[in-house]
C-alpha positions, -999 to +999 in steps of 0.1 A: +119-210+274+129-182+251+100-165+235+103-150+200+102-113+203+074-096+184+082-063+167+059-042+146+086-035+121+093-071+112+095-080+075+065-104+079+043-076+093+055-053+066+046-077+038+012-087+054+002-051+063+012-040+028-010-067+013-039-056+035-035-020+026-032-031-010-066-046-008-080-014+006-064+007-022-075-017-049-111-015-038-109+023-036-094+025-071-122+004-085-148+026-068-132+057-081-131+043-117-168+034-115-177+068-099-160+086-127-177+066-154-148+044-163-146+006-164-140-011-131-112-030-149-094+002-158-072+003-127-066-035-131-055-030-167-033-001-156-015-024-132-014-053-157+003-029-181+033-028-158+039-065-166+022-068-201+029-034-215+005-014-237-013-046-250-029-048-216-054-022-228-063-040-260-087-070-266-056-091-272-054-094-234-085-111-219-102-097-188-091-128-169-054-124-179-056-087-171-071-095-138-044-120-128-016-099-140-030-066-126-037-080-092-004-098-091+015-066-099-006-045-076-003-069-046+034-074-052+040-037-052+017-033-021+037-059-002+070-041-011+054-008+000+045-024+033+080-038+037+096-004+031+071+012+056+082-014+082+118-001+079+105+035+081+084+026+112+115+011+129+132+045+125+103+064+141+107+075+178+094+048+201+070+071+218+055+080+184+050+045+170+021+038+193+003+071+188-025+070+162-022+107+152+015+106+148+015+073+127-015+086+107+005+117+096+035+096+088+015+070+069-004+095+048+028+113+039+042+079+030+012+072+008+019+105-010+055+095-014+045+061-030+022+080-054+050+104-063+075+076-070+050+054-088+031+079-109+054+108-113+089+093-115+085+057-127+051+061-145+063+092-163+093+074-176+079+039-183+041+037-179+026+069-194-010+055-189-005+063-152-007+099-161-039+095-181-060+095-149-066+126-128-037+129-104-052+146-074-076+118-067-047+094-070-028+114-044-058+112-020-063+075-027-027+066-020-026+088+011-059+077+026-063+041+013-027+029+013-006+050+037-033+054+064-042+017+066-005+009+068-001+034+097-031+021+116-019-016+113+016-007+125+002+014+154-020-015+165+010-038+163+031-014+184+003-011+210+000-049+212+038-052+216+038-026+243+010-045+262+030-078+258+061-061+271+042-046+301+027-081+308+062-097+307+077-070+330+049-075+355+054-113+356 
């Protein structure tokens, strides 16, 4: 019986790992907003603004609507980021994919790249409210709370795959 081959760079893993990392980043964004004296809904409204435009910051848009739109946008973009990382992971050297320290560095650099594209290129051109928040904490959040979780999830998947391959080779 042919067994479906498990690969850590599958599209399914990319989407799911991106969603998981997106949850971690969303929580970190809310904690940062509260810690800096801002509303916990500020990051949600920033994401909602991608879909709803500047009215997302006005009373015209209820908290519920902002929450649905903001989380929808954030998780969709997180899933895409995970999918892109899955293709990047597939290009990494096989001996590096299962090493925590190697993947950590790649993942954190990837998180910085996501911040750069999201905030500095796309945000600067279309969503200026992304530039209203302090940028250095955003770099750290995207590196540590998006890129690093993605890297750790892909490393764990690669290690599981290697164990499965070793088990099949022994059988």
